[in-house]
N, C-alpha and C positions, 0 to 999 in steps of 0.2 A: 504494500500500500504506500509506503514511503517513497519507493522508486516511482510509482505512478504519479504521486503528488509532485515530486521533483521534476519529472518530465513535463507535467502540466505547467508548473510554475516557471520553467525555463523556456517555454515557448515564446516566440517573439511577440505575439499579441498581448500576452499577459504583462510582459515587461513594458511594452509600449503604453498599455493602459495605465500602469503604475506611474510611469513618467508623466503621462498626461494629467493624472489626478494631482500629482505634486505640483506641476507647473500651473494647473488651473487654480489650485488653492493659493499659491503665491500671487497669481494674477488677480484673483478676487480681492486680495488684500490691497493691491495697488489701486484697483477700481474703487473699492470702498473709500480709500483715502482721497482719490480724485473727486468722487461725488461729495463726500463730507467736507473736504477742506478747500476744494477749488470751484466746483460747479454750484453747490447749494448756497454759499454765501452771496454771490452776485444775484442769484435768483431771489433769495430772501430780501436783499436790498431793493430789487426792482418791485417786489411785492409789498414794500413798506416796512421792511425790517423784520419780516416773519422768519423764524427759525423753524424749519419743517420738523425737526426732531422734537420740538416742544408743542406740536399740534396734537391735542388729545381731548377726549371728552371724559368727564368724570361720571361714572355710572353709579358708584356708591362711595361715600366718604366725603371728607371736607373739600371745598373748592379752593384750589391753590393755583399759583401762577405758572409753575413749571412742572414738567414730568418728574424731575428728580424729587421735588417736594411732595408730589402726589405719591410716589413710591415710598418715600420716607414715612409719610403719614399712613401708609397702608391702604390707600384708596384703590378702588377697582376702576381702571381706566381703559378706554378704547383708544389705542395709540395709532391713529391714522396717519400722523406725520412720519412715523417710523416706516409705515407701510409705503408711503409715497417715496421715501428714500430707497426702499428695497426695489420698487418698480424702476426707479431711475437707474439704480445699480444694474439691474437685469438688462435694461435696454442698452446701456453702454457696453456691457459684456457681450451681448448678442451682436451689436454692431461691430465691435472690435473683432470678434470671431468671424463674422461674415466677411469683413475686409481681409482678414488674414487668410481665410480659406480661398477667397476670390483671388488673392495675389498668388498663393501657392498653385492654384489651378492654372493661372496664366503662365507661370514659370515652367510647368510640366509640359513636355512635348506631347502633342496629341497622338493618340494611337493611330497606326496606319489604317486607312479605310478598309473595311472588310470586303473581301472579294464577293461581289454580288453576281451570281450567275444570271445571265440574261435569259428570259423565257425563250423557249424554242420558237422560231418563226412560224407563222401560219402555214398551213399545207399548200395554199395557192402560191405563196412565195417560194416554197421548196420546189414546186412543180415548174415555176418560171425559171428558177435557177438551173434545173435539169435541162430544160429546153435551151437555155442560153449556152450551157456547156456543150450540149449536143451540136448546136449550130457552130460553135467555135471549133469543135473537133472535125467537122466536115470541111471547113473551108479556110 
């Protein structure tokens, strides 16, 4: 059983997947920082100083100004600002991956076109070819 597992784990696909997961995790940290520290502050300023991470509704508990205060007070909150940040993170990651895959696809050489067998010519064309060849051989 150990030998089977070793054979499975050492296949190229599993190693490629592991590398992809590690790089994806690191990439998501970069994107999270990009969204939180670079993109959201200007959007917040354009929207009148709104910090998306502090957008929430208090369902149960004291009314407070920030999400940190609500968590400290033990209030039950609906954190829709954090959800907005997660959506923006996802969109940026999806766009970056799309651009990366698009670039890789452009760099790869296209596969040679598959040989397409032409359909056989109609019977009347074959008959005309026979007549042509017969006339050529006579004269």
